[in-house]
C-alpha positions as CSV (number, residue, x, y, z in Angstrom):
1,M,105.9,126.0,112.5
2,E,108.3,126.0,109.8
3,I,108.1,123.6,107.4
4,K,112.2,123.0,105.5
5,E,111.4,120.0,102.4
6,A,108.1,118.9,102.0
7,I,107.3,116.4,99.6
8,A,103.4,116.6,99.3
9,V,100.8,120.1,100.1
10,I,97.7,119.5,99.5
11,A,95.2,122.2,98.9
12,I,91.8,122.0,99.3
13,A,91.1,125.9,101.3
14,P,92.7,129.6,99.3
15,E,93.4,130.5,102.9
16,G,96.1,127.9,103.7
17,V,97.6,127.9,99.7
18,E,98.0,131.8,101.3
19,R,99.9,130.6,104.4
20,R,101.7,128.6,102.9
21,K,102.8,130.1,99.5
22,D,106.0,130.8,99.8
23,L,106.1,126.8,100.0
24,F,104.8,126.1,96.8
25,A,108.0,127.1,94.7
26,Q,110.5,125.7,97.0
27,L,108.7,122.4,96.0
28,A,111.2,119.8,94.3
29,P,110.7,118.8,91.3
30,E,109.2,114.8,92.5
31,A,107.0,116.7,95.3
32,V,103.5,116.4,95.1
33,A,100.6,119.1,94.4
34,L,97.4,117.9,95.1
35,R,94.5,120.3,94.2
36,E,91.0,120.9,94.4
37,S,90.2,121.6,90.6
38,Q,88.6,125.1,92.0
39,V,91.8,126.1,94.5
40,E,94.2,127.7,92.6
41,I,98.1,127.8,93.5
42,P,101.3,129.4,93.2
43,A,102.9,127.9,90.4
44,T,105.8,125.1,91.2
45,P,108.4,122.9,90.4
46,A,106.1,120.2,91.9
47,T,103.8,117.5,90.5
48,V,100.1,119.3,89.8
49,I,97.6,117.1,90.0
50,S,94.3,118.6,90.1
51,M,90.9,116.9,91.2
52,D,87.2,117.5,90.3
53,F,85.5,116.8,93.5
54,K,81.5,118.5,91.6
55,G,82.2,116.2,89.1
56,Q,83.0,113.5,90.8
57,K,80.4,115.1,93.2
58,V,82.5,114.2,96.4
59,K,81.3,117.2,99.2
60,K,83.2,119.9,99.6
61,N,83.4,118.5,103.9
62,E,84.9,114.6,102.1
63,W,87.3,117.1,100.0
64,A,90.5,116.2,102.8
65,M,89.6,112.4,103.1
66,A,89.1,112.3,98.9
67,L,93.1,114.7,98.6
68,L,94.4,111.8,101.3
69,G,92.9,109.1,99.0
70,A,94.3,110.4,95.7
71,L,97.8,111.0,97.6
72,A,97.6,107.4,98.6
73,G,96.6,106.0,95.1
74,L,100.0,107.8,94.1
75,N,101.6,105.2,96.3
76,K,104.6,107.7,96.9
77,L,104.3,108.5,100.0
78,I,101.4,106.3,101.2
79,N,99.5,103.4,100.2
80,L,96.2,103.2,100.2
81,Q,95.9,100.6,103.0
82,M,97.0,103.4,105.3
83,P,94.2,105.6,105.2
84,D,91.1,102.3,105.4
85,A,93.3,101.2,108.1
86,T,93.3,104.6,109.8
87,V,89.5,104.8,109.2
88,A,88.6,101.7,110.7
89,D,89.7,101.7,113.6
90,R,87.8,104.9,114.8
91,F,85.4,104.1,112.9
92,K,82.0,102.0,112.8
93,G,79.1,101.5,111.4
94,D,77.6,104.1,108.8
95,V,80.0,107.2,109.9
96,L,82.8,104.4,108.4
97,R,81.6,103.8,105.7
98,M,80.8,107.5,104.9
99,T,84.1,108.0,105.2
100,R,85.8,105.5,103.1
101,E,83.3,106.6,100.3
102,P,85.5,109.8,99.5
103,L,88.3,107.7,99.7
104,A,86.3,105.2,96.7
105,K,85.7,107.7,94.6
106,T,89.1,109.1,93.6
107,N,90.8,105.6,93.6
108,S,87.7,104.2,91.2
């Protein structure tokens, strides 16, 4: 799938960055590139925000949800209610609590 214009990019693994490496140079300055601090990304005119998940004790399998929460915290593309409503609709009980934890960690 070809991406013509992105306003946000989430980088959680080197493999995904490698597949889309040309996209980073094409991002506009008002775009946001959120990355886990250990994941290197190519030079980009976008605003780069790094998240230190080890320091925040976020497990690797929670990184995508945590970055989605961080993106929501910026209130640019999505807001904080959107990911929370989505997980609340899909999960219940302990699974819901565990899914909400990375969202809360990135927005506390």
